[in-house]
BAFI-3210 file (N, C-alpha, C; in Angstrom, 3 decimals, decimal comma, padded with zeros to 6 digits):
// residues 122
n [1|2|3|4|5|6|7|8|9|10|11|12|13|14|15|16|17|18|19|20|21|22|23|24|25|26|27|28|29|30|31|32|33|34|35|36|37|38|39|40|41|42|43|44|45|46|47|48|49|50|51|52|53|54|55|56|57|58|59|60|61|62|63|64|65|66|67|68|69|70|71|72|73|74|75|76|77|78|79|80|81|82|83|84|85|86|87|88|89|90|91|92|93|94|95|96|97|98|99|100|101|102|103|104|105|106|107|108|109|110|111|112|113|114|115|116|117|118|119|120|121|122]
n.u [085,625|085,974|085,611|087,636|089,779|089,281|089,309|092,001|093,325|092,395|093,504|096,346|096,447|095,862|098,034|099,228|097,188|096,828|099,451|099,223|097,027|098,006|098,505|100,252|100,921|100,949|100,626|101,526|102,470|103,423|105,342|106,388|107,018|107,688|109,807|109,127|110,316|110,588|108,057|106,479|105,213|102,889|102,697|100,903|098,431|098,998|098,586|100,497|101,432|102,619|103,888|105,203|108,286|110,020|113,235|113,021|110,572|107,564|106,477|103,497|102,056|099,301|096,595|093,727|092,720|093,642|096,226|099,371|102,012|104,535|107,277|110,307|111,465|113,229|112,367|112,917|113,256|112,825|112,908|112,144|111,503|109,899|107,103|105,519|107,390|109,340|112,213|114,267|116,256|118,334|117,748|118,087|117,390|116,139|114,547|113,178|113,945|112,414|113,783|113,687|110,952|109,737|108,467|107,131|108,096|109,491|111,141|110,858|113,127|114,103|115,692|116,331|117,632|120,567|123,492|123,628|122,174|121,103|117,888|115,970|112,475|109,356]
n.v [112,741|110,120|110,536|112,168|110,438|108,567|110,278|111,015|108,484|107,923|110,155|109,580|107,231|108,117|108,954|106,511|105,002|106,391|106,020|103,121|103,265|104,276|104,176|102,081|103,273|105,513|107,944|108,425|110,060|109,142|110,667|109,820|106,667|103,921|101,306|098,507|095,855|094,519|095,144|097,426|100,662|102,897|106,521|108,325|108,445|106,723|104,358|103,326|100,714|098,996|096,136|094,336|094,035|096,963|097,562|096,171|095,747|094,572|096,037|097,080|098,337|100,198|100,619|102,273|100,364|097,899|095,581|096,551|096,235|094,553|094,670|093,993|096,331|099,004|100,591|103,739|105,810|109,330|112,891|114,238|116,419|116,229|115,137|112,534|112,249|111,047|108,878|107,721|105,369|105,251|102,694|099,818|100,229|102,786|102,729|103,508|102,838|102,426|103,853|105,255|106,273|109,257|110,654|112,889|112,116|109,861|107,255|104,978|102,828|100,989|098,040|097,263|098,362|098,152|099,958|102,393|105,633|108,134|109,834|112,443|112,915|114,574]
n.w [141,510|140,527|137,817|137,115|137,260|135,408|133,096|133,216|132,793|130,180|128,822|129,101|127,733|125,096|123,252|122,941|121,660|119,477|117,984|117,649|115,838|113,681|110,249|108,007|105,439|102,512|099,947|096,585|093,575|090,534|088,122|085,793|083,929|086,201|087,318|089,086|090,882|088,481|087,311|085,243|086,042|085,075|084,796|087,339|090,162|093,193|095,782|098,503|100,464|103,423|105,086|107,930|109,947|110,841|110,198|107,694|105,256|103,492|100,576|098,940|096,100|095,052|092,766|092,495|094,296|093,634|093,409|091,996|092,055|094,016|096,457|098,294|100,786|102,649|105,494|106,456|109,135|109,858|109,231|106,064|104,701|102,396|100,695|099,543|097,380|094,938|093,992|091,226|089,422|086,564|084,233|082,158|078,632|078,745|081,003|084,208|087,363|090,445|093,329|095,823|097,972|099,373|102,425|104,744|107,343|106,975|104,872|102,202|101,004|098,148|097,389|094,823|092,647|091,333|090,735|088,014|087,379|089,642|089,591|090,455|091,214|091,531]
ca.u [086,933|086,096|085,638|088,956|090,622|088,971|089,952|093,623|093,711|092,197|094,522|097,619|096,346|095,596|099,121|099,419|096,221|097,281|100,601|098,648|096,184|098,740|098,541|101,430|100,521|100,887|100,284|102,575|102,172|104,557|105,481|106,911|106,813|108,782|109,860|109,230|110,443|110,309|106,745|106,482|104,078|102,642|102,405|099,504|098,428|099,069|098,514|101,739|101,086|103,757|103,869|106,593|108,915|110,935|113,405|112,610|109,030|107,055|105,751|102,576|101,660|097,903|095,741|092,139|092,494|094,281|097,702|100,046|103,313|105,224|108,743|110,721|112,111|113,735|111,735|113,902|112,527|113,558|112,420|112,743|111,104|109,256|105,852|105,165|108,294|110,107|113,596|114,400|117,593|118,216|117,789|118,281|116,253|115,398|113,655|113,411|113,813|112,311|114,796|113,116|109,767|109,948|107,279|107,567|108,860|110,139|111,249|110,955|114,281|114,002|117,028|116,295|118,336|121,999|124,090|122,766|122,415|119,898|117,209|115,018|111,324|108,513]
ca.v [112,121|109,051|110,985|112,690|109,237|108,015|111,184|110,882|107,200|108,159|111,105|108,847|106,210|108,696|108,894|105,204|104,766|107,046|105,196|101,923|103,390|104,815|103,379|101,870|103,453|106,681|108,267|108,915|110,270|108,991|111,619|109,142|105,186|103,528|099,863|098,072|094,418|093,853|095,535|098,848|101,377|103,989|107,635|108,424|108,461|105,384|104,102|102,539|100,033|098,035|095,243|093,804|094,582|097,691|098,232|095,512|095,678|094,328|096,901|096,811|099,498|099,909|101,584|101,918|099,170|096,692|095,445|096,819|095,693|094,575|094,524|094,245|097,627|099,296|101,710|104,632|107,160|110,703|114,039|114,337|117,673|116,010|114,465|111,869|112,450|109,561|108,879|106,525|105,228|104,910|101,238|099,366|100,725|104,161|102,554|104,244|101,893|102,980|103,678|105,731|107,233|110,036|111,247|113,857|111,643|108,590|106,876|103,506|102,511|099,710|097,553|096,645|098,936|098,099|100,634|103,334|106,961|108,616|111,011|112,777|113,473|114,969]
ca.w [141,556|139,788|136,511|136,942|137,219|134,003|132,125|133,313|132,126|128,761|128,187|128,995|126,568|123,752|122,421|122,463|120,691|118,008|117,500|117,240|114,881|112,485|109,035|107,263|104,014|101,940|098,554|095,695|092,145|089,689|086,947|084,651|084,361|087,056|087,337|090,583|091,100|087,075|086,803|084,755|086,625|084,422|085,707|087,999|091,477|093,649|097,352|098,966|101,807|103,680|106,218|108,442|111,046|110,503|108,993|106,513|105,005|102,178|099,959|097,821|095,296|094,588|091,839|092,526|095,213|092,983|093,535|090,727|092,112|095,156|096,568|099,613|100,844|103,986|106,029|107,220|109,902|109,701|108,471|104,756|103,929|101,205|100,950|098,389|096,352|094,673|093,180|090,324|088,827|085,174|083,966|080,830|077,616|079,059|082,005|085,371|088,570|091,656|094,298|097,012|098,149|100,647|102,936|105,678|108,513|106,673|103,557|101,700|100,092|097,482|097,052|093,407|091,592|091,617|089,769|087,454|087,885|090,427|089,130|091,419|090,579|092,617]
c.u [087,154|086,188|086,954|090,040|090,568|089,505|091,400|093,993|093,634|093,167|096,059|097,526|096,239|096,759|099,467|098,514|096,431|098,413|099,962|097,686|096,811|098,908|099,896|101,223|100,828|100,602|101,490|101,948|103,467|104,355|105,767|106,701|108,023|108,682|109,988|109,179|110,078|109,063|106,894|105,069|104,094|102,277|100,997|099,586|098,248|098,947|099,725|101,320|102,437|103,415|105,174|107,102|109,939|112,150|112,979|111,088|108,876|106,173|104,716|102,111|100,306|097,345|094,374|091,855|093,008|095,747|098,320|101,325|103,713|106,605|109,091|111,512|112,626|113,011|112,722|113,102|113,402|112,987|112,988|112,418|110,422|107,999|105,327|106,061|108,939|111,479|113,597|115,736|117,414|118,504|118,081|117,154|115,544|114,393|114,076|112,967|113,623|113,283|114,252|111,826|109,868|108,554|107,884|108,396|109,494|110,368|111,147|112,083|114,162|115,361|116,756|116,942|119,801|122,676|123,132|122,959|121,116|119,361|116,204|113,637|110,221|107,190]
c.v [110,997|109,497|111,488|111,689|108,715|108,872|111,026|109,566|107,470|108,897|110,443|107,784|106,820|108,511|107,385|104,745|105,380|106,387|103,882|102,063|103,937|103,791|103,190|101,964|105,210|106,762|108,802|109,125|110,086|109,877|110,885|107,589|104,783|101,952|099,406|096,461|093,723|094,462|096,904|099,357|102,558|105,353|107,700|108,373|107,040|105,448|103,254|102,029|099,129|097,288|094,655|094,555|095,474|097,335|097,527|095,242|095,017|095,349|096,560|098,142|099,292|101,078|101,295|100,645|097,919|096,761|095,772|096,253|095,491|094,220|094,730|095,649|097,826|100,613|102,532|105,770|108,260|111,530|114,054|115,828|117,519|115,254|113,712|111,884|111,054|109,885|107,711|106,559|104,921|103,431|101,061|099,923|101,851|103,847|103,330|103,362|102,617|102,775|103,967|106,304|107,870|110,618|112,125|113,302|110,229|108,261|105,418|103,554|100,976|099,240|096,674|097,031|098,995|098,896|101,697|104,661|107,498|109,742|111,184|113,436|113,766|114,397]
c.w [140,665|138,232|136,237|136,755|135,674|133,048|132,131|132,539|130,527|128,121|128,138|127,903|125,257|122,862|121,928|121,488|119,363|117,335|117,025|116,101|113,552|111,471|108,417|105,725|103,732|100,557|097,790|094,346|091,386|088,323|085,687|085,121|085,043|087,026|088,858|090,569|089,621|086,483|086,376|085,502|085,775|085,207|086,246|089,525|092,109|095,272|097,529|100,270|102,173|104,974|106,655|109,513|110,530|110,849|107,644|106,423|103,544|101,663|098,962|097,304|094,696|093,728|091,981|093,490|094,679|092,986|092,171|090,915|093,609|095,237|097,814|099,651|102,507|104,359|106,870|107,823|109,549|108,920|107,092|104,083|102,817|101,659|099,655|097,084|096,115|093,849|092,393|089,713|087,326|085,050|082,551|079,870|078,150|080,207|083,381|086,563|089,626|092,678|095,636|096,993|099,470|101,096|104,060|106,757|108,218|105,181|103,345|100,689|099,566|097,024|095,887|092,355|091,965|090,457|089,234|088,085|088,555|089,654|090,101|090,710|091,723|092,268]
res [m|k|h|k|a|i|l|a|i|f|l|m|m|s|p|v|a|l|l|a|a|q|k|n|s|g|s|v|t|f|s|k|t|v|t|v|n|g|t|q|i|p|p|g|d|y|r|v|e|w|k|g|t|a|p|s|v|e|v|t|i|l|k|a|g|k|v|v|a|s|s|p|a|t|l|v|p|g|k|t|g|l|d|g|a|f|e|a|k|d|g|a|n|d|s|h|i|l|d|v|i|d|w|a|n|f|s|l|r|f|d|q|a|k|g|g|t|a|n|t|a|e]
***
């Protein structure tokens, strides 16, 4: 009987533990150079981490464990149908300003690109 009670408590806590253990991070591959908060990031594979109370978060983009750029962003929950895709807006001098990174269940929206034309890249 005691074992059933312990098992029941463990099973009830499992979803809570999974949510608490969920990382605030994801991966993205930039297929072209993008600009984040004034920093140009060359094409390649990157780790994206964020901290803060949603919806406003502070995003850090890392390459090989080293910070490449950081910027404020808005965390938007919702299914996107994408995983690690990004969108950039055209900026001055043929630059591409990072606008959105989409993952399966949420997006990070960067409020750094005022104006411009949206381009989608995967």
